[in-house]
N, C-alpha and C positions, 0 to 999 in steps of 0.2 A: 387318679382323681384326688385321692387323699393327699398324695404328695404335693400336688398343686395348691390344695386348700391350706396345707401347713406351711407354704412358702411365705416369703416376706410380704407384708401388707403394703398397700400403695402409700400409707402414711409413714411407714418406716423408711421407705425409699425416698419419699419427698423430704423427709427430715435429713437424710444422709447424702442425698444427691450431690456429688461434687460440683456439678454445674450450676447449682443453686446458690446465688451470691447474696441472698437475703440474710440479714442478721439473724443468728440462731435463735435468740430470744423472741424476736419478732416472728420468725417462722413458726415457733411453737404456738404462739397466739393465733396465727393464721390457721394452722392445722386444727387446733381446738375449736375454732370458729367453724371451719369446714365440716368438722365431725358432729356438729350439734344436730339434735333431732329435728329442729325446726327447719333447718336447711333441707334435709331429706323430705320433710312432709309438706312444707309450705312454699319453699322457693320455686319449684317448677310451676306451681299454679299461679303464685303471686306474680312471677315474671311475665306470664302470658296476659294476665289481666292488666297489669300496670303498663305493659307495651301498648295494648289496645287503648287504654285510657289516655295515655300520652299522645298517641297518634291522633285521636279525636280532638284533644285539647289544642294541640299545635295547629291543626287544620282550622279550627274555629278561631283561634287567636290570629291567624294570618287573614282570615276573612273579615275580622273586625276592623273597621276603618280608623278606630282610635287606639293607639298603641298603649294600653293601660298597663301599669305595673303595681305590685304590692310587695315591696322588699320587706318591710317590717312584718307583714303578715306571714311571709315565707319563713323569716327568721323565727318568729314565735312558734309556728307549727313544727318546724324541724327540731327546735330545742325541746318542746314538750314531747315530741315523738321519741327522740333519743333518750330523754330522761325516764320515760315511762314504759317504753316498748322494746328497747334495744338493749342487748346484753352489755355489761361493763367491758368485756373483751373487745366487742365490736366497736363500742364507743372509743375505747383506747386507740384502736387502729384508725378510726376516723380522724380523731384529733391529731394523732401522730402524723397523718399524711400532710396536714397543713404545715407542720413544723419542717417535715423532711423536704417537701417541695420548696418551701422558703429557703431552706439551707442550700439546696442546689442552685436556686436563682441567685442567692447571695454569693455563692462560690464563683459563678460566672461574672457577676457584676463587679465584685471587689477585684478579681484578678484581671478584669478588663478596664478598671479605673472608671466604673459607672456607678450611679446611685443604686443602692441595693434595698430590697424590700425587707421589712421587719415584722411580718405577720406570723407570730408564733404563739398561738393560743395553747394553754395547758389545761384549761377547764371547759366544761360544756358551755358555760355562759360566754366563753371567749369566741364561740362559733356564731354569736349573734352580731348585731350591729354591722351588717353587710359583709361579714367575714367571707362568705362563700363568693360573693361578687368580687371583692378585692382580691381574693386568692386567684381567680382567673385573670383579672386585669393585670396582676403583677407579672404574669407570663408575657403578656403583650407588651408591657412597659420595658421589661428587660430586653426582649428581642428587638423592639423598635430602637432602643438606645444602642444596642449592639450593632444593628444594621447601619445606624447613622454614624457610628464610630468605626475605627479600623477593626476588622473582624479578628477574633482570636485565632492563634495558630498561623498568623501571617509570616512573611519572610523574616520579620524582626525577632521572632521567637526561635530559640536555639533548640536543637533536638537532643535527645539523650537524657541522662539523669538529672542534668542541671535544669531541665525544663520543670520537672516536678519539684525539685529542691527550691526553686524560686517562687513557688506558689504559696498562697495563704490558705490554709486549711482550717483556720481557727473557728470558723462558723458552723462546724459540722456536729457539734454536740446537740443532743436531744434532751430537754429538761424532763423532769418527772411530770407525768400526766395524771390528772385527777378525773376519772370517768364517773365519779359520784356513785360508787358501788353500794352505798347504803340507802340510795334512793328507792322508794317503793315502786317496783316495776310490775306491771300487769303481764307483760311478756318479756322474753329475753331473745329477741330476733338475732340471727346471724347478720353479718355485714352485707351479704349479697341480697338477701330478702329486704333488709332495711333500705338499701340503695334503690331497689325497685319501687318501694312505696314512697320514698322521699322524691323520686323523679316526677311524681304527679304534681305536688305543689311547686316544684321547681319549674315545670312547664307552664303551670297555670299563672304564676305570679311574676314571671319575667315577660318583657315585651318580645315579640318575635326576633327583633335584632339582637337583644341581650341573650336570648336563648341560643341563637345560632352562633353568636361569638363564644358563649360558654362551651358549647359542644365542640366547636372547632379548636378551642384551646387545648383539648387533649390530643389533637392531631399534631400539635406543635412539639410533641415529644421528640420527633426526629431532629427538629432544629436545636432543641436543648442538648440532646446527646451529642450532636455534631459540635456544638460550642464547647462542651466539656472535653470531648476528644481533641479538639484543637488546642485547648489550654494544656492538657496533660500529655498529649502525644500517645495516649492509650487507645488503640483501635477497637478494644472490647466495646466501648460505648457505641461505636458505629455499628457493630454487629448486632446490637440490641435495638437498633432503630426499627420501629414498627412498620414502616412502609416507605414509599417514595416521598419526595419533598411535598409538604402540605399545601398544594395549590388548588385543591378541589374542596369546595364548601358544600357540606351536605349534613343537615341536622336531622334527617330521617334515619336515625341510627338507634342501636341497642345502647342507650346511654349508660344504664347501670353496669353493663359488661365493660364498656369502654372505660368507666370510672375505676372499676376494679383493676383491670389490666394496667391502666395508667398508674395506679397507686403501687402496684407490684413492681413495675418498672422503675418508678422513683426510688422505692426501697432498695432495689438492686443496685442502682447507680450510686445511691448514698452510701451503701456499705462498701462499694468498690473504692469510692473516694476516700473513705476512712481507712481502708486498707493501704491505699497509696500513701496516705499521711503517716500511718504507723510504720510502713516500711522505710519511709524517708526520714523518720525521726532519729 
């Protein structure tokens, strides 16, 4: 028993796991966030309460005959919440996700000859002004344009190293992020607890159609990974696909967990693209 207790911790293995493709610096942030006391103490309870609240809110919103929305209110609530109740490390991870996913979409768009998104906030205030909604819409815009154009990885693309050599990877840098570490915080919540609580105004302030579209956007990871695999010829992206083609719409889901898994998947794909860029340099 003592030998087992003295063995490697799960955190050591998580940091050293050769199958983990997340950038090492980002992985250290994730591990520190996972090890926070509030995640152990609050997350299990907050997750249940938030899930119940969201279920009631979504049902009530669907029953309402008028599809009301409150985008500006949602922005203000989430910005105040992040500034006063979420740890700087968790805020960094949250802002970074907006940049990383935009980079992935821009990689697909630029190399397919399509208009590319440019939503790359670097501060908390940058998450306001409908940034959350635009973040989701950009996924739909790129996939729609991609479907209306010739799909990547078609017969006109060559196989082998020339495929990667002909791609533009210049959009994959991540700028410095300011999580406002000097702001006076009442709590320092971890990212998963924060996502659970943020899911409540998210469900309350969007129309049912907007909410359904936002939830479904995370099921489009399979489509984005397929597009990247088609451009690069790297089948690793296909192996990461979270499920079958996204042809089933269902917003009755554990949204905070979906967001977290989606963010990790984007980080892994982003890190692999950067590795392909560096290997081809």
